[in-house]
C-alpha positions in Angstrom: 120.9 77.1 94.1 118.0 76.1 96.8 118.5 79.5 98.0 117.7 81.1 94.1 114.3 78.8 93.9 113.3 79.9 97.7 113.5 83.2 96.2 112.4 82.7 93.2 109.2 80.8 94.9 108.8 83.7 97.2 108.3 86.6 94.0 105.5 84.3 92.6 104.0 84.2 96.1 103.7 88.0 96.4 103.1 88.7 93.5 100.3 86.1 93.1 99.4 87.1 96.9 99.1 90.8 95.1 96.7 89.6 91.7 93.2 91.8 92.5 90.6 90.0 93.8 92.8 87.3 95.6 91.8 87.1 99.2 94.9 86.6 101.1 95.4 85.5 104.1 97.9 88.9 105.7 95.3 91.1 104.1 91.9 89.6 105.6 93.3 89.4 109.0 94.3 93.4 108.6 91.6 95.0 107.7 89.3 92.6 110.0 91.5 94.1 112.4 91.2 97.6 111.1 86.7 96.7 110.4 86.7 95.6 113.4 87.7 97.9 115.6 85.7 100.1 114.6 82.7 98.3 114.6 83.2 97.2 118.5 84.0 101.3 119.1 80.6 102.1 117.1 78.8 99.2 119.9 80.6 101.6 122.5 83.9 99.2 123.4 86.3 101.6 124.5 89.0 98.7 122.3 92.9 100.0 124.1 94.0 97.4 121.5 93.1 94.3 118.5 95.5 92.1 116.9 94.4 89.8 113.8 95.4 86.7 112.5 94.2 84.7 109.3 95.0 81.5 108.3 93.5 80.2 105.1 92.1 77.6 103.2 89.3 75.8 105.3 91.6 72.6 106.9 94.0 75.8 107.8 96.4 74.8 105.0 98.1 78.0 103.8 98.9 76.5 100.4 97.6 76.8 96.9 96.6 79.7 94.9 94.6 82.9 96.9 91.2 83.3 95.0 87.5 84.8 95.7 86.2 81.7 96.8 89.1 81.3 99.9 87.9 81.1 103.1 90.6 82.9 105.7 89.6 82.0 109.4 90.0 84.7 111.2 91.1 84.6 114.8 91.5 88.4 116.8 92.5 89.2 120.7 92.6 92.2 122.1 92.5 93.8 125.5 89.6 97.1 126.5 91.1 99.8 128.3 89.1 98.8 131.2 90.9 95.4 131.1 88.0 93.1 129.4 88.8 90.2 127.1 88.1 91.2 123.4 87.3 88.3 120.7 87.1 88.0 117.5 86.5 84.9 115.6 84.7 83.8 112.2 85.3 83.0 108.1 85.7 85.3 106.3 84.9 84.6 102.3 85.3 88.1 100.1 87.7 91.1 101.4 87.1 94.6 99.2 89.7 97.3 98.8 91.3 96.8 102.6 87.9 98.6 103.1 85.5 95.4 104.0 85.2 91.8 104.8 82.8 89.4 103.9 81.6 86.3 105.3 80.5 85.1 109.2 82.1 87.0 112.1 81.2 87.3 115.8 82.6 90.2 118.5 82.6 89.0 122.0 83.9 91.1 124.8 83.9 90.2 128.4 82.8 86.3 126.8 79.4 88.8 126.2 78.5 88.6 122.4 78.4 92.3 121.1 78.6 91.2 117.5 77.4 88.6 114.6 77.2 90.0 111.4 77.5 88.9 108.0 80.3 91.3 107.4 82.1 94.4 108.3 83.3 97.5 106.7 82.0 99.4 103.8 82.2 98.1 100.7 80.9 100.2 98.3 84.3 102.2 99.6 86.7 103.9 96.5 90.5 102.8 96.9 92.6 104.5 98.2 95.2 105.5 95.3 98.5 104.0 94.3 100.8 106.4 95.4 99.7 109.9 97.2 102.7 111.9 96.9 103.7 113.4 100.0 102.5 117.7 100.5 106.3 118.5 99.7 107.4 115.8 97.0 109.5 116.9 93.6 110.5 115.6 90.9 113.8 114.1 90.2 116.2 116.5 90.1 114.3 119.5 91.1 115.6 120.6 93.7 114.7 120.8 98.1 113.9 122.4 100.7 117.3 122.9 102.8 117.2 122.8 107.1 119.5 125.2 108.6 119.3 124.6 112.6 121.3 127.7 114.2 123.0 126.6 117.7 123.6 129.5 120.3 126.0 129.4 122.4 126.8 131.9 125.7 130.1 131.1 127.6 131.4 132.4 130.3 135.2 133.0 131.4 135.7 133.8 135.1 139.4 134.8 134.4 139.6 137.0 132.2 137.6 140.7 133.4 136.7 141.9 129.9 134.4 138.4 129.2 132.4 138.6 132.9 128.3 139.2 131.9 126.4 142.0 130.3 123.5 143.5 131.8 120.9 142.1 129.0 122.4 139.3 128.0 
């Protein structure tokens, strides 16, 4: 019974987190990661890696339903290709289509501030389509292409005089 209740709660949480206009910690962290990396690269920083985490709510509690007025605190840590530390921190109040975040964000590289902005990314970007079929997509029931692999193996049999290697083979 406890497991079923947990699954129902998880399902409700997942549906709530995907509502249009919602501000979830995971989506904000993902979008901040992407947009901060782009912003750093535009400022000449050679980013090796960057990882962001998000914590929902002013007090850091993950409880409650996300909404447009929710604040997500982001903390990104990374490193440049030449070994300097990267830190992007701040509070995000709005995220749009995985293309931008708005709030107060500060980026530092090697302890030096590189940017302090009210947002990152392009909030006017059109959302990507929900599903883009691959070029080889075929509706169910349609024939699919097959792949044929031919393997050629040459065997030498030293004991049989008629099985000697032939010039050019």
